[in-house]
N, C-alpha and C positions, 0 to 999 in steps of 0.2 A: 560322545558328541563334542565337537569343538565348543568350548565355553567362552570363546572370545569373539565369535562372529555369529551373526544370525543364520540359522538353518531353517529348513522347511518345517521342522518339528515345532518351531516357535509359533507356527500358525495353525497347528492341528487340533487345538482345543484341549490339549492335555497338560501335563505338568510343566513342560517348558514354556508353553504359552502363559500359563498362570504365573509362573515365576517372572516372565518378561513383564507382564502387566503389573504385578505387585512390586517388583524390585526397581522398575524404571518409571513407568507411567504413574502409578498410584503414589509412589514415594515422592515424586516431584510435584505432582498436580493435586495432591490431597487437599480437600476442603470440606466443610460440613455438608455440602450438597452432593458431592461426588460419591456414588456408591458403585464400586466396580462389580458388585454382584447383581445389580439390578439391570433390567432391560430398558428402563426409562427413568428420567430424573424428574422429581417434583420441584418446580420453582415457583416463586411468588412474583407476581406482576401487578402493581397497583394502578398503573395507568390505563386509560381507555384506548390509547393509540400505541400499538406495538410495532416495532420495526424488526424485520428479519432479513438477513443476508446470508449468502453462501459463497464460498470461494475455494480455489485449489492452488497449490503451490508446488512448483517443480524446478526451483532454481538450481543451477549448477555453476560453481561448486556449492556443496551444502553449507560450507562456512566461507565467509568472505569478509574483508575489512569493514567493520561497522555493523556486522550482523550475521545471521545464519537463517536457515529455513525454519528453525524452531521459533525464534523471536519474530521472524517475518510473518509467519502465519497468524500470530496473535495481532500484531500491529496492523497488518493488512485488513483483517476482519473488523477490528475496532475502528479503523479509519473509514471503512465503507459505511458503518453506522453513524459515525460522528459527522461526516459531511452531509448526511441525509437529515441532520437535525436531531440525532438520537443520542441518548446516554447509554452506552454499552453496558450490559449487565452479565450476560451468560454466553459461553461459547461451548461448542462441541468440536472434537478433533477426531478425524479418521486418519490412521497411519497405514500407508502401503509400503512395506519394508521389503527391500530386495535381499534375497538370500546372499550371504557373504558380507553384508554390512557389518562393520566393527561395532560390537556392543558398546564399547567405550565411547564411540562417536555418537551413537544413538542416545546414550545417557547424557552427553553434553547438550545435544540438541533439545531433548525434552526438558532438561534443567533450564535452558535458555528460554524456552516457551513459558515455563512456570514463572520465571523472573519477569518476563514481559507482561504476563497476565496480572501479576501483583502490581506492577507499575501502572498499568492501565485501569486497575480497579475492577477487573472482571473475574468471574469464576468459571473454571472448566467444569461442566456438570455431566458430561457424557462423552463417550468415545468408543472407538473400535480399532482393532489391529488386524491387518492381513499381511501375510508373507507371500511374495511372488517369487517365481524361479529366477535364478541368476540370469542376467541378460534381458529380463522382461521389465526392468524398472531402472530408475536413475539413482539407485541407492535408497532414497526415501522420498515419497510423495506424501503430502499432507492435504487433507480436505477439511474445511471448517464450515460451521454454521454459527452465526452470531445473532443474538436476540437483545434488543434494547427497547427503550421507551422514548417517546418524543419528549424533548427536554428544552423548554424555554423558547426555542427558535420558532419563528413563524413558519408556516408551511412553505417549503422551498420547491422550486421547479422551474423548468425552462419557460413555462407559460407566463411566468412573472417578469421575464426579461424584456426590457424596453430599449429602444434606440436612445442613445445618450448615456446609458449605464457604463460603468467602468469595470475593467478586469484586473484583478490583483493576484499575485502569487506570493506565498508566505516565505519563500527562500530560493536559493539557487537551484536551477534545474539541471538534470542530466547526471547528477552525482551517482545515483544507484547503478544506472546502466554502465557507466564507465568503470566504476569500482568493481563490479562483477566481471567485466571483461578483463581488467587488469589482473584480477585474482586467478583467472584461467591461464595467465601468461601467454595469451595468444599473440601472434605476430612478433614474438620475442620481446614483448613490452612488459614492464613492471612499474608499479607506482605505489604511493602510500595514500592515495585518495580513499576516503571512507564513504560507504553508502550513507544516504540520508535516512535510512529506515528508522522510523520512530512513530509513536502515537501522535496523531494530530489533534487529539481531543482538546488540549489547551487552546489551540488556535480557533477551533470551531466554537467552543464555549465562550471565548472572549467576545464573540459577535452576537451573542444570544439576544441582546436587547435592541439590536439595530433594526428599525422598521424597513430600512432600505436594502437589507440583505435579500438578494433574489435567488441565488443558486450557489452551490458549492460542489466541488468534485476533487478527488485525489487523483493526480495525473500519473497513473501507473503505466501499464502497457501503452505505448504510443505517445506518452508524454504530454506536455502542454499543448502541442499542436493538435493532437487527436481530441483532447477535451474541447478545444475551440471548434474543431470541425463538427463535433456532436452538437454544440450549441448552435452553430450556423444552421444545421439541418433541423434541429428540434424547435428552435425559436424563429426560424425563417428570417435571419438577420445576417448582416455582413459584420465581420470582425476585422479591425485593423490592430495588429500588434506592433508595438514600437520596439524595433530590434535593439536599439541602443539601451533601452530601459530594462531589458530582460536580464536578470542576474544569472551569470554563468561563471563558475570558477575557472581560473586560468588552466589548471590541468585538464579540465574537460574540454576547453577550447582547443588546447594543443593536440589532444588525442583525436578530436573530431576533424581538425584540419589535416592531420597526417593520414587518417583512414577514410575520410569522406563521409563521416556521420554528421547528422544535424542534431545539435543538442535539444532542439525543440521537439524532437521525436523520440527522445530517450526517456526511459522510465524513471520516475521518482517514487519513493516509498515513504516519504515523510513530509510531503508538501500539500498545501491546499490551494486550489484555484477558486477564487470567489468572484461572483458578479454582484456588484452593488450599485445603488443609485449614486449618481455623480456627487450629490451633497454629502455622502457618507464615506467617500473614498479616503479622504485625509484622516478621518477618525479610525478607519480600519488599519491604515498604515501605522498610526501611532500606537494602537493597541498591539498589533503584531510585533512591531519592532521593540516593544517593551518586554516581550517574552523571550526566554532562552531559546536560541535557534532561529529567532525571527528577525535578527538584526538587519538582514538583507532583503526583507520583504519589499516588494515593489509594485507600483502601478504600471502595468505592462501593455494595456490596450483599451480599446473602447468599442462599444456596440453601435452599429450604424444601421440605418434603414437601407434596403437595397437587396440585390441578388445575393443569395447565401454563398459567400466566399470568405476565405481566410486570406487576408492581405498583410504582407510584411512591409512596414515602412522603415527605410534605412535612416541613419542619422543625417545623410545628405538630402533626404527628401524623396529618394527613389522608392518605387513601390513594385512589389512582385507578388504573384499569387502562389501560395504554398498548397500543393495538392495533398490529398490524403495518403497516408502510409499504405503501401501495398506489400512490400517485402518485409520480412522479419529481420531487423538489423542485428539483434543479439538474442539468440535462442535461450529460453529458460532463464529469464532474469527475474521472475517472480513466481 
């Protein structure tokens, strides 16, 4: 059997599968809780309120500037717990591996996931591997479950949002979507823009004591605009975004202008969108801008009473309605 690429035998439950788990997954992800011989993990949770999330990752290419599918699956799951007011503790990973994937690549991706878990302070406590036939997958798909406990933050939700509240974002938008597209070398374009993929836990924990914090979300698929549309529907409010105040890097602006993308609809993987009471907006900005990666945090909009719509206000005072995303601008970006 070829010992440099994944074969169907790596998923048949025999020696090759055992070696794959031991030599790659267990070697990189080992911790006192992980028992590769057990069917379930025993974990300790001291809090009365437990948060659980689940996610799937199908990004192409598997490695891109600023990240890869391994680190992304950890960061994405941690971020879903963090913006919900949780302290992430434990994760599980399911790996769906396509026949023919280079074992060395798989090793790099699992090592990257392990590093991201250490950086986020979470433990991988369980997992599973499956091998699918050549042509039935995208090289590697990962599915995760995350468990955390409510930590410090007041209960968050759209029901707490009020007219007059402010909307803030922790950094430039659209980096991840454009970085992944450039990594594919589509349209004959290349660039050195890096994805923003990272844990947002420092940004969410920085706001833990603010009574005026209403809601948080990480703007992944569909970007900032899609989060705003969800708020409009869920809270039955109107949102006005200040176009000139939204941080967007110059390379993202250039690519979007050339190809007709809207940066407000592009995925981010290391940003937080927060809705806070007007009185706390300046404090949020100060705290976020003091954090590494938060230097360009910005107040980008306001909540208003009225028909649920997302309105963009230009620097010259013009206004336009931004409709919901219908087509997928960039496939497999997370």
